[in-house]
C-alpha positions as CSV (number, residue, x, y, z in Angstrom):
1,X,-6.6,35.5,23.8
2,X,-6.5,32.2,22.0
3,X,-8.7,33.5,19.2
4,X,-6.2,36.3,18.6
5,X,-3.3,33.9,18.6
6,X,-4.7,31.5,16.1
7,X,-3.8,33.5,12.9
8,X,-0.3,34.0,14.2
9,X,0.1,30.3,15.0
10,X,-1.2,29.3,11.5
11,X,1.3,31.7,9.9
12,X,4.1,30.3,12.0
13,X,3.4,26.6,11.3
14,X,1.9,26.7,7.7
15,X,3.8,29.6,6.3
16,X,7.2,27.8,6.0
17,X,5.4,24.8,4.4
18,X,3.7,26.5,1.6
19,X,6.3,28.4,-0.4
20,X,4.9,27.5,-3.9
21,X,1.3,27.5,-5.1
22,X,-1.4,29.1,-3.0
23,X,-3.3,28.0,0.0
24,X,-6.1,30.2,1.4
25,X,-7.5,29.5,4.8
26,X,-10.8,31.0,6.0
27,X,-11.2,31.2,9.7
28,X,-14.6,31.0,11.6
29,X,-14.4,34.7,12.6
30,X,-14.2,35.8,8.9
31,X,-10.4,36.3,8.7
32,X,-8.7,34.9,5.6
33,X,-5.0,33.9,5.5
34,X,-3.2,33.3,2.2
35,X,0.1,31.4,1.9
36,X,2.4,30.8,-1.1
37,X,3.5,32.6,-4.2
38,X,0.1,32.6,-6.0
39,X,1.1,30.0,-8.6
40,X,-0.7,26.6,-9.2
41,X,-1.9,24.5,-7.5
42,X,-4.4,26.7,-5.7
43,X,-6.7,25.5,-2.9
44,X,-9.0,27.2,-0.5
45,X,-10.1,25.6,2.8
46,X,-12.5,26.8,5.5
47,X,-12.7,25.9,9.2
48,X,-16.3,25.8,10.4
49,X,-15.5,26.4,14.1
50,X,-12.7,27.6,16.4
51,X,-12.2,24.3,18.1
52,X,-11.5,22.7,14.7
53,X,-8.6,25.1,14.2
54,X,-7.2,24.3,17.6
55,X,-7.5,20.6,17.0
56,X,-5.6,21.0,13.7
57,X,-2.8,22.9,15.4
58,X,-2.6,20.5,18.3
59,X,-2.3,17.3,16.2
60,X,-2.4,17.8,12.4
61,X,-1.4,14.2,11.6
62,X,-4.6,12.9,13.2
63,X,-6.9,15.8,13.0
64,X,-6.6,16.9,9.4
65,X,-8.3,13.8,8.2
66,X,-10.9,13.7,10.9
67,X,-11.9,17.3,10.4
68,X,-12.2,16.7,6.7
69,X,-14.3,13.6,7.3
70,X,-16.6,15.5,9.7
71,X,-16.8,18.6,7.4
72,X,-15.4,20.9,10.0
73,X,-12.6,21.5,7.5
74,X,-14.1,22.1,4.1
75,X,-12.2,22.3,0.8
76,X,-14.0,25.0,-1.1
77,X,-11.5,25.4,-4.1
78,X,-9.4,22.6,-5.5
79,X,-9.4,19.1,-4.0
80,X,-8.1,17.7,-0.7
81,X,-5.2,16.3,-2.7
82,X,-4.3,19.8,-3.8
83,X,-4.2,20.9,-0.2
84,X,-2.0,18.0,0.8
85,X,0.4,18.7,-2.1
86,X,0.8,22.3,-0.9
87,X,1.4,21.2,2.7
88,X,3.7,18.2,2.0
89,X,5.8,18.8,-1.1
90,X,8.3,21.0,0.7
91,X,7.9,19.9,4.3
92,X,11.1,17.9,4.4
93,X,12.9,21.2,4.3
94,X,11.2,22.5,7.4
95,X,12.5,21.2,10.7
96,X,9.7,20.1,13.2
97,X,9.1,22.3,16.2
98,X,9.6,21.2,19.8
99,X,5.9,20.2,20.3
100,X,5.9,18.1,17.1
101,X,9.1,16.4,18.2
102,X,7.6,15.6,21.6
103,X,4.4,14.2,20.0
104,X,6.4,12.1,17.5
105,X,8.6,10.7,20.3
106,X,5.5,9.6,22.2
107,X,4.1,7.9,19.2
108,X,7.3,6.0,18.6
109,X,7.0,4.7,22.2
110,X,3.5,3.5,21.4
111,X,4.6,1.4,18.4
112,X,5.1,-1.9,20.3
113,X,1.6,-1.7,21.7
114,X,-0.1,-0.8,18.5
115,X,1.8,-3.4,16.5
116,X,1.5,-6.3,18.8
117,X,0.0,-8.4,16.0
118,X,-0.7,-11.8,17.5
119,X,-2.8,-14.1,15.3
120,X,-6.2,-13.0,16.7
121,X,-5.3,-9.3,16.5
122,X,-3.9,-9.8,13.0
123,X,-7.2,-11.2,11.8
124,X,-9.2,-8.4,13.4
125,X,-6.9,-5.8,11.8
126,X,-7.3,-7.4,8.3
127,X,-11.1,-7.6,8.7
128,X,-11.2,-3.9,9.5
129,X,-10.1,-3.0,6.0
130,X,-10.4,-6.0,3.7
131,X,-13.8,-7.3,4.8
132,X,-15.6,-4.2,3.7
133,X,-18.4,-4.6,1.2
134,X,-16.8,-6.5,-1.7
135,X,-18.4,-4.1,-4.2
136,X,-16.4,-1.2,-2.9
137,X,-13.2,-2.5,-4.4
138,X,-14.8,-3.0,-7.8
139,X,-15.2,0.7,-8.0
140,X,-11.5,1.5,-8.3
141,X,-9.3,-1.7,-8.7
142,X,-8.4,-3.4,-11.9
143,X,-10.4,-6.5,-13.1
144,X,-7.9,-8.8,-11.4
145,X,-8.3,-7.0,-8.0
146,X,-4.6,-6.1,-7.5
147,X,-4.7,-4.0,-4.4
148,X,-1.0,-3.1,-4.4
149,X,1.5,-1.0,-6.4
150,X,1.4,-1.4,-10.1
151,X,4.5,-1.4,-12.3
152,X,4.7,1.3,-15.0
153,X,7.3,0.2,-17.6
154,X,6.7,3.5,-19.6
155,X,4.8,5.7,-17.1
156,X,1.7,6.3,-19.1
157,X,0.0,2.9,-19.0
158,X,-3.5,2.3,-17.9
159,X,-4.2,0.5,-14.7
160,X,-4.8,-3.0,-16.2
161,X,-1.6,-2.9,-18.2
162,X,0.5,-1.8,-15.3
163,X,-0.9,-4.3,-12.9
164,X,-0.2,-7.1,-15.4
165,X,3.3,-5.8,-15.7
166,X,3.7,-6.0,-11.9
167,X,2.7,-9.6,-11.9
168,X,5.1,-10.4,-14.8
169,X,8.0,-8.5,-13.0
170,X,7.5,-10.4,-9.8
171,X,7.1,-13.8,-11.5
172,X,10.3,-13.2,-13.4
173,X,12.2,-12.5,-10.2
174,X,10.7,-15.6,-8.6
175,X,12.3,-17.9,-11.3
176,X,9.2,-20.1,-11.3
177,X,9.6,-23.5,-13.0
178,X,6.8,-26.0,-13.9
179,X,7.7,-28.3,-10.9
180,X,7.6,-25.6,-8.3
181,X,5.2,-25.3,-5.4
182,X,4.5,-21.7,-4.5
183,X,3.2,-20.0,-1.4
184,X,1.5,-16.6,-1.7
185,X,1.5,-15.0,1.8
186,X,-1.3,-12.5,1.9
187,X,-2.8,-13.5,-1.4
188,X,-5.6,-10.9,-1.5
189,X,-8.2,-11.8,-4.1
190,X,-5.9,-14.3,-5.6
191,X,-4.7,-12.6,-8.8
192,X,-1.0,-13.2,-8.2
193,X,-1.6,-16.8,-7.5
194,X,-3.7,-17.2,-10.6
195,X,-0.9,-15.6,-12.7
196,X,1.8,-17.9,-11.2
197,X,-0.2,-21.0,-11.9
198,X,-1.9,-20.0,-15.2
199,X,0.9,-18.0,-16.9
200,X,4.2,-18.8,-15.1
201,X,3.2,-22.5,-15.0
202,X,3.8,-23.3,-11.4
203,X,2.9,-26.9,-10.4
204,X,0.8,-25.7,-7.5
205,X,0.1,-22.3,-5.8
206,X,-1.2,-22.0,-2.2
207,X,-2.6,-18.6,-1.3
208,X,-3.3,-17.6,2.3
209,X,-5.2,-14.7,3.6
210,X,-6.9,-13.6,6.8
211,X,-9.9,-11.9,5.0
212,X,-13.1,-13.9,4.6
213,X,-14.3,-11.6,1.8
214,X,-11.0,-12.0,-0.1
215,X,-11.0,-15.8,0.4
216,X,-14.5,-16.2,-1.0
217,X,-13.7,-14.1,-4.1
218,X,-10.3,-15.8,-4.7
219,X,-11.9,-19.3,-4.5
220,X,-14.8,-18.2,-6.8
221,X,-12.4,-17.0,-9.5
222,X,-10.0,-19.8,-9.1
223,X,-12.7,-22.4,-9.6
224,X,-13.5,-20.8,-13.0
225,X,-10.0,-21.4,-14.4
226,X,-8.7,-24.3,-16.4
227,X,-6.0,-24.8,-13.7
228,X,-8.2,-24.9,-10.6
229,X,-6.6,-28.1,-9.5
230,X,-3.3,-26.2,-9.1
231,X,-4.8,-23.5,-6.8
232,X,-5.5,-23.7,-3.1
233,X,-6.8,-20.7,-1.2
234,X,-6.9,-20.8,2.6
235,X,-8.0,-18.7,5.5
236,X,-4.7,-19.1,7.3
237,X,-2.0,-17.2,9.3
238,X,1.5,-17.6,7.9
239,X,2.6,-18.8,11.4
240,X,0.4,-21.8,11.0
241,X,1.1,-22.8,7.3
242,X,2.4,-26.4,6.9
243,X,4.5,-27.9,4.2
244,X,7.5,-26.8,2.1
245,X,7.7,-24.7,-1.0
246,X,10.3,-24.0,-3.7
247,X,9.0,-20.4,-4.0
248,X,7.3,-17.8,-1.7
249,X,5.8,-14.5,-2.8
250,X,4.3,-11.9,-0.6
251,X,2.8,-8.7,-2.0
252,X,1.6,-5.9,0.2
253,X,1.3,-8.0,3.3
254,X,4.5,-7.3,5.2
255,X,3.3,-3.9,6.2
256,X,0.8,-5.7,8.5
257,X,3.3,-7.9,10.3
258,X,4.5,-5.5,13.0
259,X,8.1,-4.7,13.9
260,X,8.0,-7.1,16.9
261,X,7.2,-10.0,14.6
262,X,9.8,-9.5,11.9
263,X,12.0,-12.3,13.3
264,X,9.0,-14.6,13.4
265,X,8.0,-13.8,9.8
266,X,11.4,-14.4,8.2
267,X,12.3,-17.4,10.3
268,X,9.0,-19.0,9.4
269,X,9.6,-18.2,5.7
270,X,13.0,-19.9,6.0
271,X,11.4,-23.0,7.5
272,X,8.8,-23.1,4.7
273,X,11.4,-22.8,1.9
274,X,13.2,-25.8,0.4
275,X,17.0,-25.7,0.1
276,X,16.7,-24.4,-3.5
277,X,14.1,-21.9,-2.4
278,X,13.6,-18.3,-3.6
279,X,11.3,-15.6,-2.1
280,X,10.1,-12.2,-3.4
281,X,8.9,-9.7,-0.8
282,X,7.1,-6.6,-2.2
283,X,6.1,-4.0,0.4
284,X,5.7,-0.3,1.1
285,X,8.9,0.9,2.7
286,X,10.3,4.1,4.3
287,X,13.5,5.4,2.6
288,X,14.2,7.4,5.8
289,X,14.9,6.4,9.4
290,X,12.3,4.3,11.2
291,X,9.1,6.1,12.0
292,X,5.6,5.5,13.5
293,X,2.5,4.6,11.6
294,X,0.5,7.7,10.6
295,X,-2.1,8.0,13.4
296,X,-5.0,8.7,11.1
297,X,-4.2,5.7,9.0
298,X,-3.8,3.6,12.2
299,X,-7.2,4.7,13.5
300,X,-9.3,4.5,10.3
301,X,-7.6,2.5,7.6
302,X,-4.9,0.0,8.6
303,X,-4.8,-0.7,12.4
304,X,-1.6,-2.4,13.4
305,X,0.2,-1.5,10.2
306,X,3.7,-0.1,9.8
307,X,5.9,1.2,6.9
308,X,9.3,-0.3,7.7
309,X,12.7,1.1,6.9
310,X,15.3,-1.3,5.5
311,X,17.2,-0.9,8.7
312,X,14.3,-2.5,10.6
313,X,13.8,-5.6,8.4
314,X,17.3,-6.5,7.1
315,X,18.6,-7.5,10.6
316,X,15.7,-9.9,11.0
317,X,16.5,-11.3,7.5
318,X,20.1,-11.8,8.5
319,X,19.1,-13.6,11.7
320,X,16.8,-15.9,9.8
321,X,19.5,-17.4,7.7
322,X,18.0,-16.1,4.4
323,X,20.3,-14.4,1.9
324,X,19.4,-11.1,0.3
325,X,20.1,-11.5,-3.4
326,X,18.4,-8.4,-4.8
327,X,16.8,-5.2,-3.7
328,X,14.8,-3.0,-6.1
329,X,13.2,0.3,-5.1
330,X,10.2,1.3,-7.2
331,X,10.0,5.1,-6.8
332,X,6.8,6.9,-7.7
333,X,5.1,3.8,-9.1
334,X,2.6,3.8,-6.2
335,X,1.9,7.5,-6.6
336,X,0.8,6.8,-10.2
337,X,-1.2,3.8,-9.0
338,X,-3.0,5.8,-6.3
339,X,-3.7,8.6,-8.7
340,X,-5.5,6.1,-11.0
341,X,-7.4,4.5,-8.1
342,X,-8.5,8.0,-6.8
343,X,-9.7,9.0,-10.2
344,X,-11.7,5.8,-10.6
345,X,-13.1,6.0,-7.1
346,X,-14.2,9.7,-7.5
347,X,-15.8,8.9,-10.9
348,X,-18.0,6.3,-9.1
349,X,-18.3,8.1,-5.8
350,X,-22.1,8.0,-5.8
351,X,-22.0,4.2,-5.8
352,X,-19.7,4.2,-2.8
353,X,-22.1,6.5,-1.0
354,X,-24.9,4.1,-1.8
355,X,-22.9,1.3,-0.2
356,X,-21.9,3.4,2.9
357,X,-22.4,7.1,3.4
358,X,-20.9,10.5,2.6
359,X,-18.6,10.4,5.6
360,X,-17.2,7.1,4.4
361,X,-16.6,8.6,1.0
362,X,-14.7,11.5,2.4
363,X,-12.6,9.1,4.5
364,X,-11.8,7.1,1.4
365,X,-11.0,10.2,-0.7
366,X,-8.7,11.4,2.0
367,X,-7.0,8.0,2.3
368,X,-6.3,7.8,-1.4
369,X,-5.2,11.4,-1.6
370,X,-2.9,11.3,1.4
371,X,-1.3,8.0,0.3
372,X,-0.6,9.4,-3.1
373,X,0.9,12.6,-1.7
374,X,3.1,10.5,0.6
375,X,4.5,8.5,-2.2
376,X,5.0,11.5,-4.4
377,X,6.5,14.0,-2.0
378,X,7.8,12.1,1.0
379,X,10.3,9.2,1.6
380,X,7.9,6.4,0.9
381,X,8.5,3.9,-1.9
382,X,8.0,0.2,-2.8
383,X,10.8,-2.2,-1.9
384,X,11.1,-5.5,-3.6
385,X,13.6,-7.8,-1.8
386,X,14.6,-11.1,-3.3
387,X,15.7,-13.7,-0.8
388,X,17.2,-17.1,-1.2
389,X,18.1,-20.0,1.0
390,X,21.4,-20.3,-0.8
391,X,23.1,-17.6,-2.9
392,X,23.6,-19.9,-5.8
393,X,19.8,-20.3,-6.2
394,X,19.7,-17.1,-8.2
395,X,21.6,-16.3,-11.5
396,X,24.8,-14.4,-11.3
397,X,23.5,-11.2,-13.0
398,X,20.1,-9.6,-13.3
399,X,19.8,-10.3,-17.1
400,X,17.5,-13.1,-16.4
401,X,14.7,-10.7,-15.3
402,X,14.3,-9.2,-18.7
403,X,14.6,-12.6,-20.4
404,X,11.9,-14.1,-18.3
405,X,9.6,-11.1,-18.6
406,X,9.8,-11.5,-22.4
407,X,9.0,-15.2,-22.2
408,X,6.1,-14.5,-19.8
409,X,4.8,-11.7,-22.1
410,X,4.7,-14.3,-25.0
411,X,2.8,-16.8,-22.8
412,X,0.3,-14.1,-21.9
413,X,-0.3,-13.3,-25.6
414,X,-0.6,-17.0,-26.5
415,X,-3.2,-17.6,-23.7
416,X,-5.2,-14.6,-24.9
417,X,-5.2,-15.9,-28.5
418,X,-6.2,-19.4,-27.3
419,X,-9.1,-17.9,-25.2
420,X,-10.4,-16.1,-28.3
421,X,-10.4,-19.3,-30.5
422,X,-13.8,-21.1,-30.2
423,X,-13.8,-24.7,-29.3
424,X,-14.5,-27.1,-32.1
425,X,-16.8,-30.1,-31.9
């Protein structure tokens, strides 16, 4: 009876989603279903066994990625990104059915447990993703190892140019001066800290991370700079950082804090900032109502992570005593970033397979593809929130951002010229 019902269930659930393009689905019994209007993009998938189809119908948010990883769902025409585009680009117009609403409600109730990110759990969560073989990230990131959304001033820049523009944009908003001490919370491989010290001219930059691999790389590159004495990288939780700083920056780390710790995070930032302090928080955000972390991402990629809505984090900011002085929403910039990462990863996929295995490569392809599709077709964007201890710490209008970006661009050019001039005896 179930075998006979499967085609009808697929038509019921997938039919409303795929109105444009073409998605063909081959079932284990030989039946083929076709959805859409026959235009591009076109993709063809095949289920290898009946239980795979049942799993997909029961929990598509988790099972689609798992089935693709295990090759029980095979993409035989197009790419997995094409399949996701067909399924996601119009899904906001399709109301969820009763079963999906029940599953979503259950996952919302699980959020406090999954995101209970005490220091020990936070370190374990970070190690799960960021302490992978360091050579993996060389395959698709830019030379400066920026593992966060790039900033496309025109839209057609290469990855290196767009990542440098991101650093410049953030540094301009931070209003860094030569006497400033800067804290970089979640410094990754240290690229933002090096920019703030080497180009923006900060007196000292402290970068903290919970990843052993990132720390080693950041220290290695920092030691090779002419301003190594102004850099300090530490394996440290933000809750344990001592001292005071005129500026704080955090890029791509807030997604790992957990909803239950937002008050702790912003209160600690307030304690760390001096009275003339300014902070720039760059993070993946949800432009819709609060939601749960995608279960496949939670299980395989970023355990303990969360994409917050502004309504979840701004109350904690208000309670901390910090003042919101600017909010910018970067729409589609991360979709473009992820497209470039995916293309670079797929071009060097054999090297990733040599480091891990084919299943890992399918997992990584799905991760990059699903993330790009989410930023392109769903309510996911980048939020940049500028915060200050006092509202007069930031200029009256936003004109200063362009002025400072121009000055930073000139400094970058001067440093590049200086690096090309050979030393004289």
